[in-house]
C-alpha positions in Angstrom: -3.6 -76.7 -39.2 -4.4 -74.6 -42.2 -6.5 -77.4 -43.7 -8.5 -77.6 -40.6 -9.2 -73.9 -40.5 -10.0 -73.8 -44.2 -12.6 -76.7 -43.7 -14.3 -74.9 -40.8 -14.4 -71.5 -42.5 -15.7 -73.0 -45.8 -18.8 -74.5 -43.9 -19.0 -77.1 -46.7 -16.9 -79.9 -45.2 -18.8 -83.0 -44.3 -18.2 -85.3 -41.3 -16.3 -87.6 -43.5 -14.1 -84.7 -44.8 -13.2 -83.8 -41.2 -12.5 -87.5 -40.3 -10.1 -87.6 -43.3 -8.2 -84.5 -42.4 -4.8 -85.4 -41.0 -4.2 -84.3 -37.4 -1.1 -82.2 -36.9 1.7 -83.5 -34.8 1.7 -80.4 -32.6 -0.4 -77.3 -31.8 0.0 -74.0 -30.1 -1.4 -73.4 -26.6 -1.2 -71.0 -23.7 0.7 -72.6 -20.8 2.4 -72.0 -17.5 5.6 -73.8 -16.8 6.4 -75.9 -13.7 9.9 -74.3 -13.6 8.3 -70.9 -13.1 6.1 -71.6 -10.1 8.4 -69.6 -7.7 8.7 -66.5 -10.0 6.3 -64.4 -7.9 7.4 -65.5 -4.5 7.2 -62.6 -2.0 4.9 -60.4 -4.1 1.4 -59.3 -3.3 -1.3 -60.9 -5.4 -2.2 -57.6 -7.0 1.2 -57.0 -8.6 1.7 -60.5 -10.0 1.6 -60.2 -13.7 0.1 -62.9 -15.9 1.9 -61.5 -18.9 5.2 -62.8 -17.4 4.0 -66.3 -16.6 1.7 -67.2 -19.5 3.6 -68.5 -22.6 2.5 -69.4 -26.1 4.1 -72.8 -26.7 4.1 -75.6 -29.2 3.0 -78.9 -27.7 2.4 -82.4 -29.1 -1.2 -83.3 -29.8 -2.3 -85.5 -26.8 -3.3 -89.1 -27.3 -7.1 -89.6 -27.6 -8.6 -92.0 -25.1 -12.0 -93.7 -24.7 -14.9 -91.3 -24.2 -12.9 -88.3 -25.3 -12.8 -85.9 -28.2 -10.2 -83.7 -29.8 -11.7 -80.3 -30.7 -10.3 -77.6 -33.1 -10.7 -74.5 -30.9 -11.9 -71.5 -32.9 -12.2 -69.3 -29.8 -11.9 -69.4 -26.0 -12.1 -66.9 -23.1 -10.4 -65.9 -19.9 -11.9 -66.9 -16.6 -10.7 -66.0 -13.1 -9.2 -69.5 -12.8 -6.9 -68.6 -15.7 -5.7 -65.7 -13.5 -5.2 -68.0 -10.5 -3.2 -70.4 -12.6 -1.1 -67.6 -14.0 -0.1 -66.2 -10.6 0.2 -69.6 -9.0 -2.4 -69.0 -6.4 -3.7 -70.3 -4.1 -1.4 -73.1 -5.2 0.4 -73.9 -8.4 -1.9 -76.1 -10.6 0.9 -78.7 -11.1 -0.2 -80.3 -7.9 -3.6 -80.9 -9.4 -2.0 -82.5 -12.5 0.2 -84.7 -10.4 -2.7 -86.0 -8.3 -4.8 -86.6 -11.5 -1.9 -88.4 -13.1 -1.8 -90.9 -10.2 -5.4 -92.0 -10.8 -4.9 -94.0 -14.0 -2.6 -94.8 -16.9 -4.7 -92.6 -19.1 -4.6 -89.7 -16.7 -0.8 -89.8 -16.6 -0.9 -87.8 -19.9 -1.9 -84.7 -17.9 1.0 -84.7 -15.5 3.5 -82.7 -17.6 6.1 -79.9 -16.8 3.7 -77.5 -18.6 0.0 -76.8 -18.2 -2.1 -75.7 -21.2 -4.9 -73.9 -19.6 -8.4 -72.6 -20.4 -11.9 -73.7 -19.3 -14.0 -72.4 -22.3 -14.1 -73.2 -26.0 -16.2 -73.0 -29.1 -15.0 -75.1 -32.0 -15.4 -78.2 -34.2 -14.9 -81.9 -33.3 -12.0 -83.4 -35.1 -11.8 -86.9 -33.6 -13.7 -88.9 -31.1 -12.4 -91.9 -29.0 -13.9 -95.3 -28.5 -17.3 -95.3 -27.0 -18.4 -91.9 -28.2 -21.6 -92.0 -30.1 -23.3 -88.7 -29.6 -20.7 -86.5 -31.3 -18.9 -86.8 -34.7 -16.2 -85.1 -36.6 -17.5 -81.8 -37.9 -20.0 -81.1 -35.1 -19.9 -77.5 -34.0 -19.7 -77.4 -30.2 -19.1 -75.5 -27.1 -17.7 -77.2 -24.0 -18.5 -77.0 -20.3 -15.6 -77.4 -17.9 -16.8 -80.3 -15.6 -14.5 -83.3 -15.8 -15.8 -86.3 -13.9 -15.0 -90.1 -13.7 -18.4 -91.2 -12.2 -17.0 -94.5 -10.9 -18.3 -93.6 -7.4 -22.0 -93.6 -6.5 -21.5 -90.2 -4.9 -21.6 -88.5 -8.2 -24.7 -90.0 -9.7 -27.3 -87.8 -8.0 -25.2 -84.6 -8.7 -22.1 -85.0 -10.8 -20.4 -82.1 -9.0 -20.2 -84.4 -5.9 -18.1 -87.0 -7.8 -14.9 -87.6 -5.7 -13.0 -87.2 -9.0 -14.7 -84.0 -10.0 -12.2 -81.5 -11.7 -12.4 -78.3 -13.6 -11.1 -78.9 -17.1 -8.2 -76.6 -18.1 -7.6 -75.7 -14.5 -7.3 -79.1 -12.7 -6.6 -81.0 -15.9 -4.3 -80.3 -18.8 -5.0 -79.7 -22.5 -7.4 -76.8 -22.0 -9.2 -74.4 -24.3 -6.8 -71.5 -24.7 -5.2 -73.4 -27.5 -5.6 -74.4 -31.1 -6.7 -78.0 -30.1 -8.2 -79.1 -26.9 -8.8 -82.6 -25.3 -12.2 -83.0 -23.6 -14.4 -85.7 -22.3 -17.2 -86.1 -24.8 -19.8 -85.5 -22.1 -18.4 -81.9 -21.8 -19.7 -81.1 -25.3 -22.9 -79.1 -26.0 -24.3 -77.7 -29.3 -22.9 -74.3 -30.3 -25.6 -71.7 -30.4 -26.1 -71.0 -34.2 -26.8 -67.3 -33.9 -23.4 -66.5 -32.3 -19.9 -66.1 -33.7 -17.1 -68.4 -32.4 -15.9 -65.8 -29.9 -19.4 -65.0 -28.6 -20.2 -68.7 -28.2 -17.0 -69.3 -26.3 -17.7 -66.5 -23.7 -20.6 -67.8 -21.6 -19.5 -71.4 -20.8 -18.0 -71.4 -17.3 -19.5 -68.3 -15.9 -23.0 -68.8 -17.4 -23.2 -72.3 -16.0 -21.8 -71.3 -12.6 -24.3 -68.4 -12.3 -27.1 -70.8 -13.3 -26.4 -73.3 -10.6 -25.5 -70.7 -8.0 -28.7 -68.6 -8.5 -31.4 -70.6 -10.3 -30.8 -74.3 -9.6 -32.2 -76.1 -6.5 -28.6 -77.0 -5.8 -27.9 -73.3 -5.3 -30.2 -70.5 -4.1 -33.4 -71.7 -6.0 -34.3 -68.1 -7.0 -38.0 -67.4 -7.5 -40.1 -64.6 -8.9 -40.1 -61.4 -6.7 -36.8 -62.3 -4.9 -34.5 -59.4 -4.2 -31.0 -60.5 -5.3 -27.9 -58.6 -4.3 -25.3 -59.2 -7.1 -21.7 -58.2 -6.4 -19.7 -57.2 -9.5 -22.9 -57.2 -11.5 -21.3 -56.2 -14.8 -18.4 -58.7 -14.5 -17.9 -62.1 -15.9 -20.1 -63.9 -13.3 -22.3 -61.0 -12.3 -23.4 -60.1 -15.8 -25.0 -63.6 -16.1 -26.5 -63.5 -12.6 -28.1 -60.1 -13.5 -29.6 -61.6 -16.6 -30.9 -64.7 -14.8 -32.5 -62.5 -12.1 -34.2 -60.3 -14.7 -35.3 -63.3 -16.9 -36.7 -65.1 -13.8 -38.8 -62.2 -12.5 -36.5 -61.3 -9.6 -35.2 -57.9 -8.7 -31.4 -57.6 -9.0 -29.6 -55.0 -6.8 -26.5 -54.5 -8.8 -23.2 -53.6 -7.1 -20.6 -52.1 -9.4 -17.5 -50.0 -9.1 -18.0 -47.3 -11.8 -20.6 -45.3 -13.6 -19.7 -47.1 -16.8 -20.4 -50.4 -15.2 -23.7 -49.0 -13.8 -24.7 -48.0 -17.4 -24.1 -51.6 -18.5 -26.5 -52.9 -15.8 -29.1 -50.4 -16.8 -28.8 -51.5 -20.4 -29.5 -55.1 -19.3 -32.7 -53.8 -17.6 -31.6 -53.4 -14.0 -32.9 -50.4 -12.1 -31.5 -50.8 -8.5 -27.8 -50.1 -8.8 -25.1 -49.2 -6.2 -21.8 -47.7 -7.3 -19.8 -48.8 -4.3 -16.8 -46.5 -5.2 -19.0 -43.4 -5.8 -20.8 -44.0 -2.5 -17.6 -44.7 -0.7 -18.2 -48.0 1.0 -15.3 -49.3 3.1 -16.2 -52.5 4.9 -12.8 -52.8 6.5 -11.3 -50.2 8.8 -7.9 -51.9 8.4 -6.5 -55.2 7.4 -7.9 -56.9 10.5 -11.0 -55.0 11.5 -14.4 -54.7 9.7 -16.7 -51.8 10.1 -20.3 -52.8 11.0 -21.4 -49.2 10.6 -20.7 -49.6 6.9 -22.7 -52.8 6.8 -25.6 -50.9 8.2 -25.2 -48.0 5.8 -25.1 -50.5 3.0 -28.2 -52.2 4.2 -30.0 -48.9 4.5 -29.1 -48.1 0.9 -30.4 -51.4 -0.3 -33.8 -50.8 1.5 -34.0 -47.4 -0.2 -33.8 -49.2 -3.6 -36.2 -52.1 -2.7 -39.0 -50.2 -1.1 -37.9 -51.1 2.4 -37.1 -54.8 1.9 -33.9 -56.7 2.7 -32.4 -59.0 0.1 -33.5 -62.6 -0.2 -30.3 -63.8 -1.9 -26.8 -62.6 -2.0 -24.8 -63.7 -5.1 -21.3 -63.8 -3.5 -17.9 -64.2 -5.1 -15.6 -61.5 -3.9 -15.1 -63.3 -0.6 -13.2 -61.7 2.2 -13.7 -58.1 1.3 -17.5 -58.3 1.2 -18.6 -61.4 3.1 -19.3 -59.8 6.4 -21.6 -57.2 4.7 -23.3 -60.0 2.7 -24.2 -61.9 5.8 -25.5 -58.8 7.6 -27.7 -57.4 4.8 -29.5 -60.7 4.0 -33.1 -60.9 5.3 -34.1 -63.2 8.0 -34.2 -66.7 6.5 -32.4 -65.6 3.4 -29.5 -67.2 1.6 -25.9 -66.2 0.9 -24.6 -68.4 -1.9 -20.9 -68.2 -2.7 -18.8 -69.6 -5.6 -15.4 -67.9 -5.2 -13.2 -65.7 -3.1 -11.4 -63.4 -5.5 -10.5 -60.9 -2.7 -9.4 -63.6 -0.2 -10.4 -67.0 1.0 -10.5 -66.3 4.7 -14.0 -65.0 5.3 -15.0 -63.2 8.5 -18.6 -62.4 9.5 -20.6 -61.8 12.7 -22.3 -65.2 13.3 -25.1 -63.6 15.4 -26.6 -62.3 12.2 -26.5 -65.7 10.7 -27.7 -68.1 13.4 -30.2 -65.8 15.1 -31.8 -64.8 11.8 -31.8 -68.4 10.4 -29.8 -67.4 7.3 -28.0 -70.0 5.2 -24.6 -70.0 3.5 -24.5 -72.3 0.5 -21.3 -73.2 -1.3 -21.7 -73.5 -5.1 -19.0 -74.7 -7.5 -19.5 -74.6 -11.3 -22.4 -76.8 -12.4 -23.4 -80.4 -13.2 -23.9 -81.5 -16.8 -27.7 -81.0 -16.7 -27.3 -77.5 -15.3 -24.6 -76.6 -17.9 -26.9 -77.9 -20.6 -29.9 -75.9 -19.4 -27.7 -72.7 -19.2 -26.4 -73.3 -22.7 -30.0 -73.9 -23.9 -31.0 -70.5 -22.7 -28.2 -69.0 -24.6 -29.2 -70.9 -27.8 -32.8 -69.7 -27.3 -31.8 -66.1 -27.1 -33.1 -65.7 -23.5 -29.6 -65.1 -22.0 -26.9 -63.3 -24.0 -23.1 -63.3 -24.2 -21.4 -60.5 -22.3 -18.3 -60.3 -24.5 -16.6 -57.0 -24.2 -13.1 -57.4 -25.8 -11.3 -60.0 -27.9 -7.6 -60.7 -28.0 -5.5 -63.0 -30.3 -4.1 -66.1 -28.8 -0.7 -64.5 -28.7 -1.9 -61.8 -26.3 -3.7 -64.0 -23.8 -1.3 -62.7 -21.1 -2.7 -59.2 -21.6 -6.3 -60.6 -21.5 -5.6 -62.3 -18.2 -3.9 -59.1 -16.9 -7.1 -57.2 -17.7 -9.2 -59.6 -15.7 -6.7 -59.7 -12.8 -6.8 -55.9 -12.6 -10.5 -55.6 -13.1 -10.0 -53.5 -16.2 -12.7 -55.4 -18.1 -16.4 -55.7 -18.3 -18.3 -59.0 -18.9 -16.0 -61.5 -20.5 -12.7 -61.2 -22.4 -12.5 -63.5 -25.4 -9.5 -65.0 -27.2 -9.3 -66.0 -30.9 -7.5 -69.3 -31.2 -7.9 -70.8 -34.7 -10.5 -68.3 -35.9 -8.7 -65.9 -38.3 -10.9 -62.9 -37.4 -14.0 -62.0 -35.3 -17.5 -62.5 -36.5 -17.1 -66.0 -38.1 -19.2 -69.0 -37.3 -22.7 -67.5 -37.4 -25.2 -70.0 -38.9 -28.6 -68.5 -37.9 -28.6 -64.9 -39.2 -32.3 -64.4 -38.6 -32.1 -65.1 -34.9 -29.0 -63.1 -34.6 -30.7 -60.1 -36.1 -33.5 -60.4 -33.4 -30.9 -60.2 -30.6 -28.0 -58.2 -32.1 -28.3 -55.2 -29.7 -28.2 -57.6 -26.7 -25.3 -59.6 -28.2 -23.3 -56.4 -28.6 -24.4 -54.8 -25.3 -20.9 -55.1 -23.7 -18.9 -54.2 -26.8 -17.5 -50.6 -27.0 
């Protein structure tokens, strides 16, 4: 492994040099264990501790199949699916691996008693399998997390509709929170040259998800002048939604939970900000009863910030806690687009405010390859920037996931895998200098 790291850090190794490097027999990765799936039984979600379930383990390097690539992972990041995996909710991920393993002889590799997780990476291609022509050993890459088979016609208009669509590192094994990752070659995209390894690894999943959810015609189809309500506007998803709204000429109304997070949104350029804790919004009277008076108070506050207008689009991901309010405050004919349910999957809302006002609810899940490529292209052009706030070593991934689970973070939390220190991997120093303040906006 040291030879691989030395070659990457030197920047002088050729494609032939990388192809000649011997692959190690094993590598280190962050994993959950099948034997541990019951360890949190009976506990509330909030007290389940990823530090107890995520383990740094040594695993054999997986066999490389057709259309695949092995990547030396310099850095990765923590997403909420890493948290879900670590607390075995809504289901242990081993069911995903078992079902995938039944689909083909090659897929059987994924059905193991351990699951190496992670749905982001920045690194260098080490090997490619038969049939891969677009990528070669030594290419510096990032990876999106869409894994598809495309043997059904259903996926050929929008690959997210492929019946065998999975999220790499969550519904497949050999993910990015590791020293080596196994990906399909069509997951690979060029690493933005002005970013370090850890910065380049941060946007992947959340940037592409926000792009489809907000910008793409498969999502809300945002246009200039739209008022966009963004829950968790300084978080992993929301920080990219805020940037897309601003870059696209829309007006983000940023909902945050502290003055510090409000300051981050102001630094991005947002002006309309609601600190839901400071203003005391409580959308539920108790576990079973919502409070429509709070919806109305919330809507009034939004109109104060927009000059009397309701929101055209709600960027939803908290789920149960906020969904009733989201449906209520959306303008007549507007759109609620949802990609997650981090506060609970059972949504409740008053359907009168949906059907009688001709509103739409759109489900949005990650992004297809084209959307992911476009989102990465905007990062590479310096139009959208990483929102990296903190970086942990691979050994402390459990703490990184704990931070995300407890909402102790801002933006994205990164993880160094093979990179020996932060700040490596920058190739375009001139472009970096142009955007350095934006790149560092979320850093302490």
